[in-house]
C-alpha positions, 0 to 999 in steps of 0.5 A: 490516467493515474500517476502514483508516488510512494513515500515514508519508508525507512528503518524502524525497530520491531514493534515500531510504526511507520506511515506510508503515503501515496500521492496520485495525480489524475482527475479520475482518481476517485474512480480507481481502487487503490492498494498496497503491495510488498516484495521482499528479496527472493520472494513473490510480490504480496498483496497487502491492502486495498481501498475501493472507490466505493469505500470497501477495504481489504486486508491480507491476513498477515497485516490485519489488525496491525496495518490501516489503509485509508484514502482521501479522494479530495486530496488524491492520497492513499496512506498505510499506517503500519503498527507493531512492525515485525521482522518479517515485514521488511520489503519494498512497498508499492502503491498501485491503482486499478479499475477493479478491486478484484484485480488488486486482490489478484496482484494486477494493477493498471498503474504502479508507484516506484516503491519505498523501502521498509526495513525492520531491525530485531 
């Protein structure tokens, strides 16, 4: 199985940048699709991005062009580079793993991280 731990959240001004990291354990890491979700208070969990184990990348429309998701299978890590952050981006961001990329796109995952808080000031 896979265990995931996120880090890198914090407080930034609108227009600033943050880089989130996800460390994963498990010898079968490269066989999983990995992704990012976020959830703001009072709102449903939202899909952010996903990286399949064969190299395909999916982005939600609200982050496309600003966020970049990448994975390093050799180091068992997943990163989310967030640029030009907006006041509507604050949320708890979660790293997740699933056997199928389609599951991540539909909000399902086999393993979830604990989440890391991102706050954007106006």
